[in-house]
N, C-alpha and C positions, 0 to 999 in steps of 0.2 A: 506494499501499501504505500502510495507516494502523496502527495499537496504537491496540487497546480490552481494555479490561478487558471479560469474558465471565463473566458471573455463571453461580457451577457450580451455584444451586439453579435454574434455568430454563435454561441453554441447550441446546441440540439439537445432540451430536456427530456427525456421519455419517463412517464410516472404509470403505474398499475395499476391503481386507483384513481380510473376517469372520473370519477364523481365528485371528488373533495377538489373542488374550482375555485374556492374562496377563501383567500388567507384571510385571517383572523384578522382585526381591526388593529386589537389591541398590540399582537408583533410588528403590523403593518406600518402602526404610527411607532412602535420604539426604532423601528430600522433606518424609517424615515427620520428620527431627530441625530442618529450616529452617522446616515450616510453611508450606511455598509453596513453587510454582514457579519456579526463576530466569529459565528459558529459555524464552521467548518463544512459542508456541506458531506455526507458520505452518496459514493455513487460506482457505477460499474460501466464499463464499456460495453454495448452491448452483443459485440463481438466474443467478448469473451464469456458472457452468456450459453447456456448449454442447452436449457429446457426452453428454446425457440418457438415453443408452440404458447409461450404465455402472451397473453392482450396488453397491448402497451399502449400511451395515447400520449401525442404531442400535448406537452404543455403551453406551449401558445395558442395553437387551435382548438386544442382542447377534441380534437379529431382521432380516432382509430388510426395505428399504422401499420397497415397492412403486411406492408417489405420495407421493415426500417432498415435506414442504412447502418453501417457498422461506425461512422461519426456520432451515433446519440446517445448521450450518459443516460442511461436510466439509474434513478435515485432509488435510492433504498432507503436514506432518512436526511429527509430537510426539505420535503416538499415543498411547506408552507413558505420556509425562508425562502426557497429558489423562484416563488409566484412572487413573493414580495419583493424580492430584488427584479426581477425581469418586468413587473408593474412600475415601479420607481423607475428604471434605467430607460423604456420606455416614453413614460410621462416627462423625465429631461429632456429629451429629444426634443420637445416638443417646444415650437417657437414663443419665447416669454414663459417662458419655464425656471420660477427659480426654484425649482428642486435640485440639489448638490448630492452626488450619488459617484459611490464609483462605478467604475466600465469594467470590472470583475465580479465575480466572487473565485469563493477560496473554498475548494473538495478534496476530499481524501479519496484517491480512486482505486477503488479494490482490481487487483487483476487475476488473472486465472490462478494464481499460485494461493489467493487469499480466501477465492471462492473452494477450491478444490469439491470441483461437481458437484458442491451442495445446490439445491433447488429458491431460487431467486426468490420465492415465496416465504420458506420456511428461515433466510436468512433474513427478511423483513420483519417477520412475525419476531423474531428470538429481539432481533435491537429495541424492536419498538413495544417491547414487554412489559422492558423496567427505563420508560423514557425518562430523563431527565440534560434540564439544560443548568447551561455554567450560567454561577453565582456569579457574585465580582470574588468571592473569594476563591474561587476556584482560578480565575485570573492572574490574582495577587499570587497563589504557590504557585502557577506556571511560570508566572514571570520570577519569581525566586529560585526556582529551577535553573531554570535561562542563566540568570547568574547570579549565585551563593553570592558573592563576595559585594555586593550594589551593597553599600547602607544605606538607601532611598529604600530596597527590597527587604533588605533583615529588618530595618524596623518596619513597616507596612506588616511585615507579615505575622512580625511581634504582636504587634494592633490586631491582628485580625485572628490570632491564639488566643488573645485575653476574650473577642467579643468586639469590637469595635469595628462602628461599620466602614468601608470605603471613603465616605464623604469625609466621619469623622474624623480617623485617619490625618486624612488630607491638609485636617484645621492644621495639626501637628505639626503637621510633616512640610506645609507646603504655605500655610495663611491663608489657604484656600480650599472649599470644600470642594471645588470643581477641578482642581489641578489632577489630583488622580482619579482615573474615572476607568471602568473597562476597554474603552475605546483607546484609549494611550498606553494601558497597557498591552491590550492587542498588538496596537502599530509597533511596540516596543521587544515584542515577542518575534513577530513577522520580521524586524529589521526594517522596520518603513521608519519607524518617527525615534524619538531620545525622550529619556523620562521627562517630568518637570523639574526645576529648581527647585531644591526644600534643604533642610538643615537637619539632616534625621540623628547627629549628636547632641545637638544642645534639642530636641523636639525628645529623646529618651532621658534627658538631662533632667526635661520638665514635667516630666511625666514621674520622675522615681520624685523626686522631691514633694509635689501633690502625694504620691503612696504616705511617702516619711511622712508627709503632715496630717493623716490621719483618712485620707480621700480614700472610699472604697472605690473599686474595681466596680463596680457594676454602678455606679453616677458617673467614672473620669470617661466610662463610654458612651454617655451622651453626650447628645449636642452642647449644654446649657455655658458648660465655663470652657471651652473647647471656644464658644465664639466670643465669651469675652477674653481672651487670651489673642487673638483674630482682631477686634475692634482694639484692646493696648498698643499690639505690637503698628498696626494701619496710624493709629497717635503718637508713636512713639512713644510710647509711657510702658511698655512690658517691663523694662528691666524693675520698675518701682512696682509695678502691680505685683509681680511674682516674687519681692519682695516681704510684700504685702501675706502672699499665702504662705509663704516660706514661715512670718510669723505667730502663723494663728495654730488657736489652741484646740483640741478634741468637741470644747463646748460647740465654738462658732462651725467648724467645720458641722459637726452635724447639723448646727439651723442651716446653714444652706441647702447641704444633701435633704432635709424635708422640705424646703421652699415648693411651691408648686409651680405648674408651667406657665402660667400666670406672669408670678414673680418674676421667671427666669426673663423672661422675655418686658419683663417693664424693668429688667437692670437690678431687681434687689442686690444679686450679689455684690455690686457694686457698692452698695450703700453697706452692706452690712462689713466689709472689708471694710471700710473707709471711719467707721465707728470704730471698728476694734480696735485702729490704728492712732485713736486721737489717744487711746487708754494705755498707750506704748511708752515705755519711759526715753528719754534719747538716749538713752547705751541699747536701749533695745534696737531703736531702731536702726542703727549705726552698722548694727549686725546685714549683711546685702547677701541676699542669693546670688551667688556667682559659680555658673554653671563651669563646669570644668569636662572640656571638649579634646581632651589625650586619647589617643590610640588606647592606653590601660583603661582609661575610664569608659571607655564606648564599648570594649568587649567585657567591663566586668558588670554594665548596664544589662546588654545583651543577657547574659550569663544569669542576672537577677528576673528579667521579665522571662523569660524560658523557665525559672524555676517556677515562678507565680502560675505561667500557662499550663503547667504540667501539674500544680498542685489544685486549678480550677476544675480540669478536664478530671483527676482522678475525684473530687469532692462531686461533679454534676455528675459521676458513674457510680458514685454511693449510694446519690441519691434518689439516681433512679434504680439501682438494686432493692432501694428502701422501698419505695415505692409500687415497684413490680413483687415485692414479698410480701404488700403490705394488700393488693389487691389478691396473691394466691390464695393467702390467709383469708381471707373473707368469703372469696369462692368456696373455699374450703368448707367454711361453716356452713350447716344446716339450721333453717329456721326450726324453733320447735313446734310452731301451730301448724306446719306441713308434715312434720312426724307422725309416724304411728306411737304408741304405746309402749312397743316394746323397745322402739331407737331410743326414746326418752330415757327408758332405765338402765 
């Protein structure tokens, strides 16, 4: 199997199910937004199919193919993605269109050695019996595997393991919730683009300091505090704000974590921090938060968050086990009202 760029202007797609000719609108909207199909489709050349009796349909004309040429690509997985891509590409060609879309689609192409004489319908059924689209976490993991020494990818992968969304990780690393996204990572993986400007060493230092201050991982993976950090960085007051957070006591941290979403949007974090600052002595205020951006510290932070991720993983597993055992215990109990007199005895 190999990955190819199939030109949407000339590619000939064949599909086995001629009834599924309308692509889901949600998928169409998502693909149009990013300007390309992120997940490669899975196809096989018609010439490599042994069961020639299968009925195929041309994806563009929707007409059955009595004598398909060997140039046809039979879609095994990705029929709707292909349909969306063709439709958006065709719309882009129209005069006055404002649609921006790639002129190709990535495809994993099966060869004879991959099929090994299997019936094409059996392959399709096997693949679609457990369908799963890539999530942001999948793109992050793939990009990290692609370049495991890149510090930005090391940091964003750690954030993912801790339960952070890609947008929130992007706030900490890039000062912008849109800088890191599946499209950027997909282009990076395909060697078509670069990662955005970021500061992973300082991001891990900030997160380490916030952990030490008493903020829970459950709170930090939400957007509220990260958004305040972005605002302060844009106002060039981040160092002052981080020093204030560095000084917080456990009671104030708890007060911040107990705010409602409406309070966060009203910048109540800032108000609570400013009120706390007023009670600090001059000596306490003089102790500033100074991030250590050395190689040694970065490696220490990576180890620290790896351990934290493992602890969270173990805790989730233990919770799942307890829940499963509890359900099994309840299932095994009999209601006395439903028992016979002999069973009660």
